[in-house]
N, C-alpha and C positions, 0 to 999 in steps of 0.2 A: 526626647526626639519626637514621639507621637504628639505630645502637647504642642511642640513648636509647629508641626505640620498642620494641626487643627487650627492654631491661631492664624497661620498664613492663609488657610482655606477660608476662614471666616472673613478676614480682611478682603480677600479676593472677591468673595461673593458679595460683600457690602459694596465694593466698587462697581460690580456689574449691576446691582439693583438700582444704584443711583447713577443717572446719566445726564451729562451736560453736553449738548451738541450745537455746533454752529452750522446752520443750513443755508444753502443758496436760496434766493427768493423763490425759485421754482419748487425746490424741495420743501421749503417752509410753507408755501401756500398749499401744496398737495397734502402734507402731513396735517396741517391745521384743519383742512376740510374733512379729512378722514378720521380725525380724533373727536369723537362725539362729545366728550365731557371736558374739552379743552378750555383753558382760560388764556385769553390774549391780553398782554399787559404792555401798555405804552409808557416808557419810563422817561419821556421828555418833559420839558417844562410846559406850563400852560400857554406861554407865548408861542412855542413851537407847535403845540397841538392845534392852535388857532389857524395854522396853515394847512390843515388837513390831517386825517388819521385813518387807520385801518378800521373797517366796519366791525363793530362788536367789541372793540378794545375797552379795557378799563384803564384809568390813568393813575399811575403812582410815580410821582416825580422822584427820580433817583437822587436828586440833590436835596430833597426834603429830609430834615433831621429825623422824621418819623418813618422813613422808608422801611427799615427793618421791622418796625412794629406793625406797619400795614401789611407787609408781606407775610408776617408771622400769623396772620389770621386766616391764611389760605390753606386749604387741605393739601398736605404734602404728597398725597397719592394722586392728585389731579395733574394731568399733563399741562405744563405751562409754556406758553410761547411768548417770548419777550422781544421787543424791538425798540430802537431809538432812531436818531436821525441818520447815523452812518455806521453804527455797529460797535462803538467803543463802550458807551455806558451800558448797553444791553448785555454785552459780554461780561462786564463787571457785575451787573445785577444777577445774571445767570450763575456766575461763580458764587456769589453770596448765597443765593437760593440753594445751590448744590450743597454748600457747606452747612446750610440750615436743615438739610435732610430731605429736600424735594427729590423725588425719584426720577422725574423726567422733565428736564428744562431744555427748551429749544430756542436758540438765538438766531435772529435774522441777520445774516452776513450782508454788510453794506447798508443796512437800515432802510428806512422808508424812501430815501433818495433813490436807491437802486430799484426799489419796488415801483416807484413812479416812472423811472426811466424804462422799465419793462412794460409800462402801460397796464399794470394790474390795477384792478378797481380799488378805490379808496374813497372815503367821505370827503367831498370837496365843499369848502365853504364858499359863500357868495363872492368873496374877493379873490378866490384862488386863480381865476383866469388871468388876472392882472399880474400874478406872480410868475407866469410863464416867461415874461421878459422878452429879450431880444433873441433872435435866431442867429445862425452862422453868417448869413448874408449881411445883416445889419452890423454885426460885430466886425466883419472884415472891412466894411466901409469906414469904421472908426480907426482901424490900425493901418489901413491901406497906404497912407502917405508917411507913416512913421518909418524912419530908417531902422530903429531898434525899439521894440516894445517888450517890457517885462510885465507879464500878465499874472496876477495872483487871484486864483479862484478861492474864495473863503466863505465862511458863514459865521454869524455872530456867536453861535453856540460851540464852535470848534476851538478846543483848547490850544492846539499847536498854532492855529491861525492867529489867535490873540497874542501869543508869545512873539510872533513874527512882526506884529504891527509896528513897534518902535523902530525896528531895523529897516522896515520898508519905508517908513517916514523919513529916516535919515538918508537912505539911498535916494529917495525922490528929491530931497533937498540938495544933497551933495553932488549928485550925478545928473542933474537936470539937463545939462548940455550934451549928455551922452545917451541917455535912455528915457523913454516915456514909461512911467509906471502906471499900470491900469489895474484897478482892483474891482473884481467882479463878485458880487454877492450871489452865491449859488442858489440860495433860497428864492431870490427874486428873478433868477434867470434859468429856470429849469429846462427850458427849450434848448438853450445853449449847451447845458450839461449833456442833454440827450444827443445833440448834434455832434458833439466831440466824443461821446461815449465815456464821459468822466464819471467814475464811481467812488471816488475818495477825495478827501480834503485834508490839508490844502493841496492844490495842484498848480504847478507853475508852467507857463509857456514863456519862451523867449522867441520873438518873431522878427523877421526881416520883412517888412510889409505884411502880406497875408501868409507868408511861409513860416511854418513852425520849425525852428532850427534846434530847439532844445525843449525837452519835457522832463518834468520831475514830479513824482507823487510823494507827498509827505513833507514833513518839516525840513526847512533849510536854515542853516546858520547864516548870519549876516556876511561873514567873510566868503562863504561859499557862493552866496548870491552875487556879491561884488566881483568875484573871480569869473563867474559865468558871464556877467555883463561885459567885463573887460575883454574876455575871450571873443565874444561874438561881435562886439563893437569893432575890434581890430579886423574882423573878417568882413565887415559890412562894405 
């Protein structure tokens, strides 16, 4: 009985010593500033990093086959702050590091996209201003005269976005007399993301003119998209 209790206590203490946390951009920034020996890791691809990154970050591509080997060289007692584009890969990376014995790993919820939306400082490259793209006014001019528009906010690095592409292409072809399909690259239109307060991808709008009649965050199956289009086409 005593041996059992001792074992449970050891496991419990081990769980406390090792910590994996997902922090809001505000909490992440504050904790990063206050952690003197912290290491900031950007786990995005080189192409994504070319669009801007957090000051002081080191780059370890999560998709690189040597990811674990590179992470393995880091002092496990050192506080580690991890981020990616929108929070998926960084959470997986933080989980791996936690399992490898890192004591304090902090993940940026919403990734660098939310960081930019909050207007926190980051390293901007020369062509970054061009990536702000259109704002709400310009966007509304595009959809103004459409009776029904299906808007897909996506990014090239977004896994669920990629899965939805074939379905969207079929819908665009099959339902061209019913709906206008508009695909918006979030990376190239950060201002529009800010204007609508979007913090996740994929994100779907269905619009009558400039009025948003349906919103959906996250992956949608093809039949779900078709049902929504038929529903709001009949109400148009």
